[in-house]
Each structure stands twice: as C-alpha cells, then as structure tokens.
MINU-666233 format. One record per atom (N, C-alpha, C, O): x, y, z; residue in three letters. Coordinates in steps of 0.1 Angstrom, whole numbers, plus 5000, padded with zeros to 4 digits. Atoms other than C-alpha are relative to their C-alpha. Last residue first. Example, Ala and Ser with C-alpha at 12.3 -4.5 7.8 and 13.67 -1.06 7.14 Angstrom:
BEGIN
499149895000Ser
513749895071Ser
499250115008Ser
499750225009Ser
500949885000Ala
512349555078Ala
500950125000Ala
501950125007Ala
END
This chain:
BEGIN
501349964992Unk
466455025525Unk
498850044994Unk
497950075001Unk
500349865001Unk
469054845501Unk
498850005011Unk
498149905014Unk
501349965005Unk
470954545511Unk
499450105001Unk
499550165012Unk
500150005013Unk
474654585515Unk
498649994993Unk
498450034982Unk
499749895006Unk
474654705552Unk
499949994981Unk
499750094974Unk
500749925001Unk
472754415561Unk
500250124997Unk
499250194994Unk
501349985009Unk
474454205546Unk
499350075002Unk
498750114992Unk
501650094995Unk
477454255567Unk
499249994988Unk
499650044978Unk
501149914993Unk
480854375548Unk
498849915006Unk
498649805003Unk
501450035000Unk
483954185542Unk
498950085009Unk
499050115021Unk
500950064987Unk
487154335537Unk
498650004996Unk
498050074987Unk
500649884994Unk
488954405500Unk
499249945016Unk
498749835015Unk
501550045002Unk
491454155493Unk
499250095007Unk
499650135018Unk
500549945012Unk
494954325489Unk
498749934999Unk
498249964988Unk
500049854998Unk
496354205526Unk
499250114989Unk
498750214993Unk
501349984994Unk
495553835517Unk
499550135003Unk
498450175002Unk
499949944985Unk
498353875489Unk
498750005003Unk
497850034996Unk
500349844995Unk
496953705459Unk
500549995014Unk
500349915023Unk
500250004980Unk
498453305445Unk
499550175001Unk
499950244991Unk
499449924998Unk
497453275405Unk
499750085014Unk
498750155018Unk
500649924988Unk
495952985396Unk
501250085005Unk
502250025007Unk
499250054987Unk
497052885357Unk
499450065012Unk
498750155010Unk
500850094990Unk
494252935333Unk
500849955011Unk
500349875019Unk
501249944996Unk
495953235315Unk
499249915012Unk
499049955024Unk
500450064990Unk
499453105315Unk
498650035004Unk
498350015016Unk
500050145003Unk
500753175283Unk
499149925010Unk
498649825007Unk
501150035008Unk
499953545285Unk
499649834996Unk
498649784990Unk
499349975013Unk
502453525315Unk
498750004992Unk
497749944997Unk
500150125011Unk
500653535349Unk
500450044990Unk
500150164988Unk
500449945013Unk
502053815374Unk
499749874994Unk
500549784997Unk
499550015009Unk
502453685411Unk
499550034985Unk
498350004984Unk
500550075009Unk
501453885441Unk
500749984983Unk
501350074977Unk
500050185003Unk
503553925468Unk
498949994991Unk
498349894994Unk
498850065003Unk
504154335461Unk
500449825003Unk
501449764998Unk
500050064987Unk
500454405452Unk
501649955001Unk
502049874992Unk
499350174998Unk
500554565422Unk
500249965012Unk
501050045018Unk
501050065008Unk
497954905419Unk
500549855003Unk
499749765006Unk
500850104990Unk
500555015446Unk
499149964996Unk
498549895004Unk
499450084989Unk
503055125420Unk
499049925007Unk
498849805006Unk
500150115005Unk
500255275399Unk
500949905001Unk
500849794995Unk
501350064997Unk
499555535426Unk
499849874990Unk
498949794992Unk
500450044988Unk
503355625428Unk
498549895003Unk
498449795010Unk
500449914990Unk
503455725393Unk
500049915015Unk
499549805014Unk
501149984998Unk
505555515367Unk
499650065012Unk
500550065021Unk
501249895007Unk
508455705350Unk
498449955006Unk
497550035004Unk
500149854992Unk
510855555374Unk
498850104994Unk
498150194999Unk
499249915005Unk
510055195367Unk
500250125001Unk
499250155007Unk
500649885003Unk
508454955389Unk
501050084991Unk
502150074994Unk
499649904992Unk
510454605389Unk
499250134995Unk
499250144983Unk
499049895000Unk
508754345368Unk
500150095010Unk
499150115016Unk
500949865000Unk
506754055386Unk
501350104994Unk
502450094999Unk
500149924986Unk
509153725383Unk
499250114995Unk
499350144983Unk
499549864998Unk
508253525350Unk
500050055013Unk
498950035020Unk
501249895001Unk
506653155355Unk
501050105001Unk
501950075010Unk
500050014987Unk
509552875339Unk
499150155003Unk
499050234995Unk
501150024995Unk
509152755308Unk
499250025011Unk
498149985014Unk
501049925004Unk
511952935293Unk
498349965005Unk
497350045003Unk
499949904997Unk
514152735313Unk
499050114999Unk
498650185008Unk
499649915009Unk
513152405300Unk
499750125009Unk
498650135015Unk
500849894999Unk
512952155324Unk
500250094992Unk
501450124994Unk
500549955013Unk
514751865317Unk
499350114999Unk
499050144988Unk
498649995007Unk
516651785350Unk
499750094984Unk
500450184980Unk
499149874999Unk
513551895370Unk
500950034989Unk
501050134982Unk
500649885001Unk
511551605353Unk
500550135001Unk
500550224992Unk
501449994992Unk
513951335359Unk
499750104993Unk
500650154986Unk
499449914989Unk
516651195332Unk
498650045006Unk
497550015001Unk
500349855003Unk
515850915313Unk
499950065012Unk
499750015023Unk
501449954991Unk
518250655321Unk
499550094993Unk
500250164986Unk
500449894992Unk
521350655295Unk
498549975004Unk
497649964996Unk
501149865004Unk
521850315278Unk
499950075010Unk
499850015021Unk
500349894989Unk
524750095290Unk
499650114991Unk
500350204985Unk
499749915003Unk
524349785263Unk
499850115015Unk
498950105023Unk
500849894997Unk
523749455276Unk
500450124998Unk
501150145008Unk
500749935009Unk
525749215261Unk
499250085001Unk
498650124990Unk
498949925010Unk
528149155286Unk
499350054991Unk
499750174987Unk
500149874995Unk
525249015307Unk
501150104996Unk
501150225000Unk
499650024987Unk
525248695286Unk
499650175005Unk
498950264998Unk
500049854995Unk
524348585251Unk
500350005018Unk
500449905025Unk
500550034990Unk
525348255236Unk
500150155005Unk
501150225004Unk
499449894987Unk
526448285205Unk
498749965009Unk
497649925007Unk
499350084990Unk
526148015172Unk
500450085010Unk
501650095011Unk
499349924986Unk
523648195149Unk
500549925010Unk
499649865017Unk
498650034999Unk
523047935118Unk
500750085010Unk
501850055012Unk
499550124999Unk
519147925126Unk
501349965000Unk
501749875007Unk
500850044990Unk
518348305131Unk
500449845004Unk
500749815015Unk
498949974995Unk
520448385100Unk
499949975014Unk
501049955020Unk
498950105003Unk
518348155081Unk
501350055009Unk
502349995011Unk
500050144994Unk
515348295096Unk
501349974999Unk
501949975009Unk
499950034987Unk
516448655090Unk
499749885008Unk
500149875020Unk
498649974993Unk
517648615054Unk
500149975015Unk
500949905020Unk
499350115003Unk
514148465046Unk
501750005006Unk
502349925012Unk
500350094988Unk
512548755061Unk
500549824996Unk
500349735004Unk
499249974985Unk
514648985039Unk
499949905011Unk
500849865018Unk
498850015000Unk
513648805007Unk
500850025016Unk
501549955022Unk
499450144997Unk
510348795018Unk
501349954997Unk
501549845001Unk
500350034987Unk
509949155019Unk
500149855005Unk
500549825016Unk
498849954989Unk
511949214987Unk
499849965015Unk
500749925022Unk
498950085000Unk
509648984969Unk
501450055008Unk
502349995013Unk
500550134996Unk
506349154978Unk
501649945004Unk
502149935015Unk
500149974984Unk
507949494971Unk
499849885007Unk
500649855017Unk
498949924997Unk
508549394936Unk
500050015012Unk
500949945017Unk
499350124999Unk
505149194933Unk
501250035004Unk
501449975014Unk
500350054985Unk
503449544946Unk
501349864999Unk
502249855007Unk
499249934988Unk
505649754918Unk
499349915014Unk
500049925025Unk
498650014993Unk
505149504893Unk
500750045013Unk
501549995021Unk
499650154998Unk
501649444895Unk
501250015003Unk
501649975014Unk
500450024986Unk
500849844895Unk
500449855006Unk
500649835018Unk
498949934991Unk
502949874864Unk
499549995013Unk
500349985022Unk
498850025000Unk
501449594844Unk
500750055010Unk
501349985018Unk
499850174993Unk
497849644853Unk
501150005005Unk
501350015017Unk
499849964984Unk
498450044842Unk
499849875007Unk
500449875018Unk
499149934993Unk
499549904809Unk
500050035016Unk
500950005024Unk
498850134996Unk
496749644806Unk
501350075003Unk
502050025012Unk
500550104987Unk
494249944809Unk
501049885004Unk
501549855015Unk
499449954988Unk
496350144786Unk
499649965012Unk
500249985023Unk
498750005004Unk
496049894754Unk
500550095014Unk
501650065019Unk
500250114997Unk
491849894761Unk
502349955007Unk
502849905017Unk
500550024985Unk
491950234757Unk
500349885009Unk
500749895020Unk
498749954992Unk
494450214727Unk
499550035017Unk
500250035027Unk
499050094998Unk
491849964713Unk
501150095010Unk
501750045019Unk
500750124991Unk
488650194719Unk
501449925003Unk
501749905014Unk
500049954988Unk
490750474703Unk
499549925008Unk
500149925019Unk
499049994995Unk
490950254673Unk
500650085010Unk
501850065013Unk
499350154995Unk
487650164672Unk
501450015002Unk
501849945012Unk
500650054987Unk
486450544674Unk
500749865004Unk
501249835015Unk
499349944991Unk
488850604645Unk
499550015014Unk
500250055023Unk
498850115000Unk
487050324624Unk
501250105011Unk
502150045018Unk
499850144997Unk
483950474628Unk
501149925005Unk
501249845014Unk
500349974988Unk
485050824620Unk
499849865009Unk
500549835018Unk
498749964994Unk
486650704590Unk
499650055015Unk
500550055023Unk
499250114999Unk
483350554581Unk
501350035008Unk
501549975019Unk
500550064992Unk
481350854586Unk
501149855004Unk
501549825015Unk
499949904986Unk
483651064568Unk
499349935011Unk
499949945022Unk
498950044998Unk
483050794539Unk
500550075011Unk
501149995018Unk
499950164996Unk
479550814541Unk
501449965001Unk
501649865008Unk
500350014985Unk
479751194540Unk
499949885007Unk
499949865019Unk
499049954992Unk
481751174506Unk
499550025016Unk
500450025025Unk
499850084987Unk
479250934493Unk
501350075006Unk
502250015012Unk
501449994993Unk
478351184462Unk
499749905013Unk
498649895019Unk
499549924989Unk
482251214454Unk
498650035006Unk
498550115015Unk
499749854997Unk
482250944435Unk
499950055008Unk
500149995019Unk
501149964998Unk
480250564431Unk
500350204998Unk
499450284996Unk
500449905010Unk
482750384410Unk
498950115002Unk
498350164993Unk
501749975005Unk
482150094436Unk
499850124990Unk
498650154986Unk
500950154997Unk
485549934441Unk
499150014990Unk
498849954980Unk
499350075011Unk
487750224429Unk
499649905001Unk
500149824993Unk
500249935014Unk
485550474449Unk
500749904990Unk
500249904979Unk
501450025000Unk
486150244482Unk
499450024985Unk
498849934979Unk
500350045015Unk
489750184477Unk
498550024999Unk
498149954989Unk
499449935007Unk
490550414509Unk
500149964984Unk
500650034975Unk
500449875004Unk
487950334530Unk
500750084987Unk
500350184982Unk
501249985004Unk
488149974524Unk
499650134998Unk
498950174988Unk
500150015012Unk
491750004534Unk
498750014994Unk
498850094985Unk
499449885005Unk
490850174567Unk
500349984984Unk
500050064975Unk
500849905002Unk
488149904574Unk
500750144992Unk
500250214983Unk
501050035010Unk
490349614569Unk
499150134995Unk
499050174984Unk
499349995012Unk
493049814592Unk
499349964988Unk
499450034978Unk
499849895003Unk
490649854616Unk
500950024989Unk
500750114980Unk
501249935005Unk
489449504616Unk
500250134999Unk
499350164991Unk
500450075013Unk
492849374622Unk
498950064992Unk
498950104980Unk
498649965009Unk
493549564650Unk
499950014990Unk
500050114984Unk
500949855006Unk
490049444664Unk
501150084996Unk
500750194994Unk
500950055010Unk
491749064659Unk
499350155002Unk
498950194991Unk
499449985015Unk
494849214677Unk
498949984988Unk
499050034977Unk
499749875003Unk
492749324707Unk
501049984988Unk
501350084982Unk
501249935004Unk
491448974709Unk
500450154996Unk
499950194985Unk
500550085014Unk
494748794707Unk
498750094994Unk
498550124982Unk
499449955013Unk
495949034732Unk
499649994987Unk
499550064977Unk
500449885004Unk
493148954756Unk
500650054988Unk
500050114979Unk
501149985007Unk
493648584751Unk
499650164996Unk
499250204985Unk
499950045014Unk
497148604759Unk
498850034993Unk
498750104984Unk
498949885007Unk
496748784792Unk
500149964985Unk
500050054977Unk
500649864998Unk
493948554802Unk
500650104993Unk
500150174985Unk
501050045010Unk
495948224793Unk
499350114999Unk
499250144987Unk
499350005014Unk
498948374815Unk
499249984988Unk
499550034978Unk
499649865001Unk
496548404845Unk
500850054986Unk
500550154979Unk
501549925003Unk
495048054838Unk
500550154996Unk
500350204985Unk
500350045011Unk
498747914838Unk
498750084998Unk
498650184990Unk
499449925008Unk
499448084870Unk
500049974985Unk
500350064978Unk
498850065006Unk
497047904890Unk
500750114990Unk
500150214985Unk
500250045014Unk
494548104907Unk
501449994993Unk
502450074992Unk
498949995012Unk
494648174943Unk
499749924987Unk
499049824988Unk
499750085006Unk
491348224966Unk
501250024989Unk
501150104980Unk
498950084998Unk
491848494989Unk
500449904994Unk
501549854995Unk
498849905004Unk
489348764977Unk
501649915003Unk
502649954999Unk
498950104998Unk
486548474977Unk
501250134996Unk
501650144984Unk
499950014985Unk
483348724978Unk
501249905003Unk
501349885015Unk
499249894990Unk
484548834945Unk
499750005015Unk
500350065023Unk
501249954990Unk
484248534927Unk
500350095007Unk
501450095014Unk
499549944987Unk
486148474895Unk
498950055011Unk
497850115008Unk
500749854997Unk
484748264869Unk
500950025013Unk
501449945021Unk
500850024984Unk
487347974858Unk
499450125002Unk
500150224998Unk
499349974991Unk
488048054821Unk
499449975012Unk
498249975014Unk
500849974990Unk
486348004786Unk
501149985015Unk
502149915013Unk
499850144992Unk
488448034754Unk
499150065013Unk
498950185015Unk
500349974985Unk
487048294727Unk
500349875009Unk
499849765005Unk
499650114994Unk
488248274691Unk
500350005014Unk
501450005019Unk
499250034985Unk
487048504673Unk
500049875005Unk
499249785003Unk
498849904996Unk
486548594635Unk
500549995015Unk
501750025018Unk
499050095008Unk
483748344627Unk
501450035000Unk
502349954998Unk
500050124990Unk
481548534654Unk
501349904994Unk
502249855001Unk
500950125000Unk
481948854631Unk
500249905009Unk
501349925015Unk
499750085010Unk
482949154647Unk
499249894998Unk
498349855004Unk
499749925007Unk
481749514664Unk
500949904990Unk
501449954980Unk
500749895003Unk
479349374691Unk
500350074985Unk
499550134978Unk
501150115002Unk
481049024699Unk
498950134993Unk
497950094987Unk
499550095014Unk
484249224701Unk
499149974992Unk
499149994980Unk
499849905009Unk
482949444725Unk
500249964988Unk
499950004977Unk
501649965004Unk
481549164746Unk
500350104991Unk
499350134985Unk
500350075008Unk
485049004744Unk
498450044995Unk
497750014985Unk
499550025013Unk
486449284755Unk
499449914991Unk
499249934979Unk
500649895007Unk
484549354785Unk
500450004984Unk
499750054975Unk
501650004998Unk
484749004797Unk
499750104992Unk
498950094983Unk
500050085011Unk
488749004794Unk
498250024993Unk
497950054982Unk
499649945012Unk
488749324813Unk
499949944987Unk
499849994976Unk
501149945004Unk
486949114840Unk
500250104986Unk
499250124979Unk
501350125001Unk
489348794841Unk
498750144995Unk
497950134985Unk
499850035013Unk
492349064837Unk
498849914992Unk
498549904981Unk
499749885009Unk
491849244869Unk
499849944982Unk
499250004973Unk
501549924997Unk
490048954890Unk
500550124988Unk
499750154979Unk
501350055007Unk
493148724882Unk
498750104997Unk
498250124986Unk
499450005014Unk
495849004892Unk
498949914990Unk
498549944979Unk
500049865010Unk
493849084920Unk
500350014989Unk
499850094981Unk
501349995002Unk
493648704933Unk
499850164993Unk
499350164982Unk
500450115009Unk
497448644930Unk
498650054995Unk
498450084983Unk
499449945013Unk
497748994949Unk
500049894988Unk
499949944977Unk
500949875002Unk
495748874978Unk
500350064984Unk
499550104976Unk
501150055010Unk
497548514976Unk
499050124997Unk
498150104989Unk
499650025012Unk
500748684982Unk
498649954992Unk
498349974980Unk
500049845008Unk
499148925010Unk
500549914986Unk
500349984976Unk
501449974999Unk
498148575030Unk
500150124989Unk
499250134981Unk
500850125011Unk
501348405021Unk
498550094999Unk
497950104988Unk
499350005017Unk
503348695036Unk
499049934988Unk
498649974977Unk
500749875006Unk
500648705067Unk
500950044986Unk
500450124977Unk
501550055002Unk
501248325075Unk
499450164991Unk
498650164982Unk
500250095014Unk
504948395070Unk
498850014996Unk
498450034985Unk
499649905012Unk
504748665100Unk
499749934984Unk
499049974975Unk
501249905002Unk
502848445122Unk
500150074988Unk
499350084979Unk
501250055009Unk
504948175115Unk
499250054999Unk
498450034990Unk
499850005018Unk
508048365123Unk
498849924993Unk
498749924980Unk
499549865006Unk
506948455158Unk
499749984984Unk
498850014976Unk
501049974999Unk
506048105166Unk
499650134993Unk
498750154985Unk
500650045011Unk
509248005158Unk
498650044999Unk
498250034988Unk
499349915014Unk
510848285181Unk
499249924989Unk
498849994980Unk
500849835003Unk
507948165208Unk
500950014988Unk
500250014977Unk
501450055007Unk
509347765204Unk
499450174998Unk
498950214987Unk
499750045013Unk
513047895212Unk
498749984989Unk
498650014977Unk
500049875007Unk
511748085241Unk
500349954986Unk
499950024977Unk
501349925001Unk
510047795256Unk
500350104990Unk
499550134982Unk
500450025013Unk
513347595252Unk
498750074996Unk
498450074984Unk
498849925009Unk
514847765285Unk
499449984985Unk
499350084978Unk
500049864999Unk
511847625304Unk
500850104994Unk
500450224993Unk
500849965007Unk
511947295290Unk
499250145001Unk
498350184994Unk
499849975013Unk
515147295302Unk
498950004990Unk
499150034978Unk
499249825003Unk
514647395334Unk
500249994987Unk
500450094980Unk
500849844998Unk
511547135337Unk
500950114999Unk
500550224996Unk
500049934990Unk
513646835324Unk
499150144997Unk
498950204987Unk
501249994996Unk
512846685290Unk
499950045014Unk
498750025018Unk
499649894986Unk
516146745271Unk
498450005006Unk
497650085000Unk
498950024992Unk
516446505245Unk
500150045010Unk
501050005018Unk
499750134992Unk
512746505235Unk
500949945006Unk
500849845013Unk
501050034989Unk
512246855236Unk
499849855004Unk
499449805015Unk
499349964988Unk
515546935216Unk
499149965012Unk
499649945023Unk
498750104995Unk
514346685189Unk
500450035014Unk
500649955023Unk
500750145001Unk
510646875185Unk
501549915005Unk
501449855016Unk
500450054989Unk
512547185186Unk
499549875008Unk
499849835019Unk
499250014989Unk
514747085159Unk
499450055011Unk
499949995021Unk
499150144996Unk
511946965138Unk
501049995009Unk
501149895017Unk
500950084993Unk
509947325142Unk
500849855004Unk
501049815016Unk
500249954988Unk
513047505129Unk
499049915008Unk
499549855018Unk
498550034993Unk
513747265099Unk
499850035016Unk
499949955025Unk
500050144996Unk
510147325091Unk
501049975007Unk
500949945018Unk
500449984990Unk
510747735093Unk
499549845004Unk
499149825016Unk
499149944988Unk
513647685071Unk
498950025011Unk
499450015022Unk
499050094998Unk
511547465047Unk
500850045010Unk
501149955018Unk
501050084996Unk
508447725041Unk
501049855007Unk
500449775015Unk
500649954988Unk
510947995038Unk
499449915007Unk
499649895019Unk
498750024991Unk
512447795008Unk
499850075016Unk
500450025026Unk
499750144994Unk
509047734996Unk
501550005007Unk
501849915015Unk
501150064993Unk
508048074997Unk
500349885004Unk
500349845015Unk
499749984987Unk
511348184980Unk
499149945009Unk
499649875018Unk
498650074996Unk
510747964949Unk
500550055017Unk
500949975025Unk
500150144996Unk
507048114949Unk
501349955005Unk
501449935018Unk
500850004985Unk
508348464950Unk
499749875005Unk
500249825015Unk
498750004993Unk
510848364919Unk
499450035017Unk
500050005028Unk
499750165000Unk
507548224900Unk
501450005010Unk
501849905016Unk
501250104993Unk
505748544909Unk
500749884999Unk
500549825010Unk
499649984986Unk
509048764896Unk
499049925009Unk
499449895021Unk
498650034993Unk
509148574863Unk
500250065016Unk
500950005025Unk
500450134994Unk
505448614857Unk
501449965009Unk
501549935021Unk
500750004988Unk
505748974860Unk
500349905004Unk
500849885016Unk
499349964989Unk
508748994837Unk
499349985014Unk
499849975025Unk
499050114996Unk
506848794810Unk
500950005012Unk
501349905017Unk
501350094992Unk
504049044813Unk
501049895004Unk
501249845015Unk
500749974989Unk
506349304803Unk
499449905011Unk
499449905023Unk
498849994992Unk
507749134774Unk
499750055013Unk
500049965021Unk
499350155003Unk
504249064758Unk
501250025011Unk
501049985022Unk
500850044994Unk
503149424766Unk
500349885004Unk
500449855016Unk
499849954986Unk
506049554749Unk
499249945012Unk
499849925023Unk
498950094995Unk
505749324720Unk
500050045013Unk
500049965022Unk
500450154999Unk
501849434716Unk
501549955004Unk
501549865013Unk
500850044987Unk
503049794720Unk
499749875002Unk
499949845014Unk
499249954988Unk
505449784692Unk
499449975014Unk
499949905023Unk
499150085002Unk
503149614666Unk
500849995013Unk
501049895020Unk
500850104993Unk
500349884677Unk
501149895001Unk
501449875013Unk
500349924985Unk
502950184668Unk
499249865007Unk
499649835018Unk
498850024991Unk
504049984637Unk
500050045013Unk
500950005021Unk
499750135000Unk
500349974623Unk
501649975010Unk
501749895019Unk
500550034988Unk
499150314634Unk
500649845001Unk
500749785012Unk
END
C-alpha cells in the first residue's frame, strides 16, 4: 500500500495545482474584461460630452445599449465564478471537518496538527473565499490523510512483530486477526477519502474549464466590438428568402381524398348507398365536418305521426 498511497498523494497535489492555475487564469481574464468594459464606458462618456446634439444622442444610445448588454453578461459570468469558488470551499471545508472528527477518534491528539479556517455559511452561496484558504484546506486534508496512513503502517508493523515482542504464541490468533481487520477498515476509509477528493478535482476541473472558455470567448467578443472600424449600410443586409404562403407549402398528401369510383364488382344497391355529392372523410379526419347532399337526408314527419296512440 505504501507505493500506491505515495503515488495517489502526489497525483492529488499535481491535480490541485492545475485547478489553482485555471482559477488564477480566470481571474486574470476577468480583470481584462473589466478593463475593456471600463474603456467602453469611458468612450461613451467622452462621445456624449463632445456630441451633445439630440440627433447624436439618439445615435449614441445604441452604443450605450451594447455596453449594457456586455455588462449584464459579465455580471452573470462573475456570479457563476463566485458560485464555483464558494462550492469549492464548501466541499473541502466539510470534508476537512469529517476527516478531523475521524482522526480524533482514531489518533492521539499529539499526533494531529489541525488548523482553523473561516466558517462556511450555507446561506451565503455567493460569498467568495480567497484562494489561499482553499489551498490551505486542501493541504490540511492531505496532511491528515498522511497521518492516518502512517497509523496504518505502524499497526501493520505491530501485527507482524507482535509475537516477537510479547512471546505469547498462537493463543492470540483471533486478537491478531481482529487487529488486521481494524487496520484494513482504516485503509479502506483512507481510500474513501481519497476518492472523495478525486471526485472534487474532476468535477471542479470540468466546471472551471467551461467557465474559462466562456470568459475567453466573451473577452474576444468585447475586444472585436471595440476594434471594429466599419460603418453598416443598406448593402450589408442580406437578401433572405421570405416565408412562403400557406398554399405554396401545403403538402399534397394532406389534401382530402376524393370519393372512390364504384367498381364493377359492387352491386347497384351498394352504389346507391353513397351519395354522388358526399365527401368521404379519411381515417385521419374523423373530427372534420363532412358536407352531405340535401336530397340524401330523410324527410321530416309530423310529431303526431311519431307519438304512439
């Protein structure tokens, strides 16, 4: 287990370094976008001051509208960034408390070195925590796991040399089996905690990379909007096809089929049952109104003839 745990510990450290690098890059991109938007706002103010006629104010209103659109989208990106930052601290803070509680139950107090961190508040999901606290939490978790691992090594050595040290013999076989079982439980618990951290790393990298791509594309869009020197005119409107009328796009298969002509095999009585001017509805048109020839309707009789005497 020694080599496996050392490899896992180093792998977690390198993975977390990559996460911190992405976070710092997102922060740099955020500052660059904020600078670009500040430049847009400054340009709008200068143009308003130098061109204060009503017609110019009308034209520059589109410029301010574009700035507001960018500002609203940027606020959404910053809010998402704050939520991811908050969730990272939440995951590590709660896992750290779980491991501390477990360590206090299994290890001696003098073997523990526990730091205190800012309390996480569930009712403040957008509160941002500094990267230094997140990094310190992650480091403290790995140190506690390392203490648990050293405890498993110590117990394993004790089990292997128990007879040599105490000269008791085979009569403590069940006692040694129990010690081995307890040590295996401790090893499995360490593996569980390592898997918890691995899940956090994988999910955080996916979310942060998605946010990084999004803010990079947004920065590119803002930068292109500022550096574009082009005046649009009627020639820039494309000749798109208009929507066709309903008659032009009606599918011939949707038309109501005509009544079939009587075949030679049908008897005259069967032919007379179908009125010549009656439209036969298809199975798909059960609810449609079917016009019927007037002459095919039965003649009305007086009420006196219908009431039994």
